[in-house]
N, C-alpha and C positions, 0 to 999 in steps of 0.2 A: 504493500500499499504506499502511496505517496505520502511523504511527511508533511508537505505544505499544502493544506486543504483549506480553501476558502469557502465560506458560506455566507449567504445574504442575511441582511438583518431580519428579513421576514421569516427565513428558515429557522434562524436562531430563536425568534419569538415563538414560533409554532412548537419547536422542540421543547422549549422551556414550559410552554403551556401544557404540553402532553405529560410532563414530569415522569418520563419513563426512560430510564438509563439504557435499557436494551434497544429501544427505538433510536436513541441518539447514537448509540454505538454502531447499530446497523447502518444508519444513515451515513455516518463518517466512513464506515467500511466500503459502502457502495460508491460514495463520492471519490474515494481513492482508487477506484477501479476494481475493487475486490468482488468476487462472485458471492451471491447470497449464501450459498452452501458452505463457504469457507469462513463465514463470520464466527468469531470465537464465542460461541454459545450453543446451548443444546438446540435441537430441531424444534422442540416445542416453544422454547423462548424465542427463537428466530421467526417462527410462524406468527406468533402473537405481535412481535415487533414490526413485522412486515405488514400485518393488518392495521396497526396504528399508523404507519407511514402512508398507507393507501388512503386512510381516512383523512389524513392531514394534507393529502395531495403532494407528498414528498417521496413517493415511491419512484425509484429508478427503473422499475420493471414496466414493460409495455402493458397497457390495460388488456385484460382478458375477461370480458364479461362471462359470467357463469352460464352454461347452456340451460335454457329454460323453455319449457313447452308453453304453448298458449294457456292462459288461465281458464279455469272452468267458466262455463256460461251459467251465471246464477239466475234463478227464476224468483217470481214474486213469492213463491212458496218457501224458498230458501230465506228470503228476507223476513217473512212472517215468523219462521222458526227461529231466526237469530234474534228477533226482538223479544222473544221469551227468555233470552239469556240476560240476566241482570247485568253481567259485566259488559256485554255488548251494548246494552241500553245506556249504560254510564258512558261508554266511549262515544256513542252517537250524541249524547247530550253535550259532551265536552267538544266534539267536532262542531256541533251547531253553535255552541257558545262562541267559539273562536271565529267561525265564519260569519256569524251574525245573521243566520238564516236557517230555516228548516231544510233538512236534506230530502231530496226527492228519492223515489224508489230506485232510480238509476244510479244515483249518488250513493245510496245505501249499498248497492251491489259493489261499488268500488271499495267502500269501507270493509265489506265482507272479504273481498279479494285480499286486502292488506292483512287482515287478521287471520283468515282461514287458509289462504293459498300461500302467501308469504310467511305466515306464522310469526308476524311481528308482534312483539308484546305490546300490550295496550298503552303502557307508559311511554314506550318509545314512539308509538304512533301519535300520541298526544304532542310529543316534542316535534315530530315530523310536521304535523299540521301547523303548529306554532311557527316553525321555521319557514314553511311555505307562505304563511300569511305575512310574516315580517319581511320576507323577500319581496312579496308583491307590494307591500307598503313602501319599502325603500325605493322601488322602481316607479312609484306613483301610479300604479295600475290598480284595477279592482280586485277584490279578494280572489284567490285561486279557485278553480273548480276542483271537484273531487277527482275528476279524471286526470287533471295535472298533478294532483297530490299522489294519486296512485302511481303515475309515471315516475315521480320522484321516489316513491317507496321502493320501486324496482331497482332504481340506482342505488339506494341505500343498501338494499339486499345484496347487490353485487359487490358493494364495499364491506359487506359483513358488518354492517351497523345493526347489532341485535341486542344491544343493552344500553342503559341510560348513560354509562360512562363513554361508550363509543359515540353516542349521539351528541353528547355535550362536546366532545373532542372535535367532532366534525363541524359543529356549529361554530366553535371557537376558530377553527381553521377558515371557515367561510367568512366569518366576521372580520378576521385579519385581512383577507383578500379583498373584501369590499372597502375596507378602510384604506388599503393601499391603492385600489383603483381610484378612490376619491382624490388622493394626493396626486396621482398621475394626471387626472383630469385638470387639477389646479395648475400643475406645471405646464400643461399644454394650453393654459389660459382659457379653459372652458369653465364658464361660471353662469349661474342663472338657470341651468338645466341639467338634467341627468344624461348620462351616456345612453345612447340607443343601443339596441342589441348588437348590431354590427361593430360598433365601437368597443363594446364590452368584450366581444371575442378577441379583437386585436389586443386590448389591454391585458386580458387574461393570458394570452399567449406569451406576451412579454414577461409577465410575472412568472409563468411556468418556465420560461427560459432562464430565469434568474437574473435579469438585468436590474441593477439598482436604479433609483431615481436619477442619479447624476448621469448615467449613460443614456437614459431615455431623454433627458433634457439636452444632452449633446446632439442625439439624433434628430431631435425636434429643431434645434438651431440650424443644423445642416439642412433640413427640409425647408425651413423658412427662407434661408439664404438662397437655396437653389430653385425654389418654386414660388416664393413670395407669400407663403402662408402654410397653414396646417393641411397637408394632403396625406390622408391616412395610408393609402397603398405606398406612397413614396416613403414615408416614415417607417413603415413596416418592412420595406425592402431593405433599408439601411440596417435595421436590427436583425433582419433575417440573415443578411450577409455577415454581420458580426458573429451571430450564433453559429453559422457554418464554419467560421474560422476559430471558434472557441474563444472569442474576445467578449468579455462581459464587464469587467471593471473599467473605470475610466483609464487607469494606468495601462491595462492591457490593450485597450482600444487605441490609445495615443501611440503606444509602442508598435502596434500592428500597422496602423496607418503610416507611421514613420518608416517602417520597414518596407511597406508597399511602395511609398513615394521613392525611397532610396533605390529599390529595385528597378522601378520605372526609369529613374534618372540613369542608373547604371546601364540599362538596355539602350537608352537613347545615346549615352556617351559611346557605348561600344559600337552602335550603328554609325554614329558620326565618325568614330575613329576608323572604322572599316571603309567608309566611303573616302576618307582621306588617304588611306593606303592605296585604294584603287586609283585615286587620281595621281598619286605620287608615281605609281607604276606606269600609268599611261603617259605621264610627262617624261619619265625616263626613257620610255620607248621612243617617244617622239624626238627627244634630244639625241638619242643614239642614231636614229635614222638620218637626222640632219647632219651629224658629224660624218656619217659615211657618204 
């Protein structure tokens, strides 16, 4: 493993919030180029640490959604039967309280899917609904539908968020990401409005790539200088190029740009020198012919 490993402030905050030594150790191990199976811990501890990193969005492994068949088709009879369950009735009441409306039969089928098919604990489902409601509120849109909540529940299931601790860790990670996205919007001089979905996708990609605010500000300055303002595709192309070269910190970017500039100058100088040699040979040949 490499000795000099750098992590972003956001990654550090997430690891500290998780308060799990195995997760921090596995993250550093992966950042140093190590294989997951070579991490210095038991397989059971490693799997739990990997689950925590996936919830925090810090996993270095490619996403592999769990294979899942289509959920069962629930009927009105199923809904009637579930309403006789006191625990389900309490969950329905909590969902209606958070959403501020009564759930339709079709929405109750979504809630049954989360509880029966995904087997998500009721307390985790309540946190899930709260998370979806807060996310919609932060985006300035109407409360989420149960269909969208069910979709988010499937995503949580793929991340193995099946207990309160895991749900809290995930929400903390998303809160940190949302706060970071707000700071990035400010440095891009966006005020008085929220980022639209397409802009959020750009920003989230830059966060996932691990660029600090200073590097994004540098790319923004280059964008403004070359295009006259904020052009999202152009800004993204700059950061994408730096990502491909493995340049993330301001120091790395400056050194990389200097190296690229020096290389270009070297090529230009070599080309110029080559042309001069050719010209010199041609002149020598011409003089030699004149002498004879």
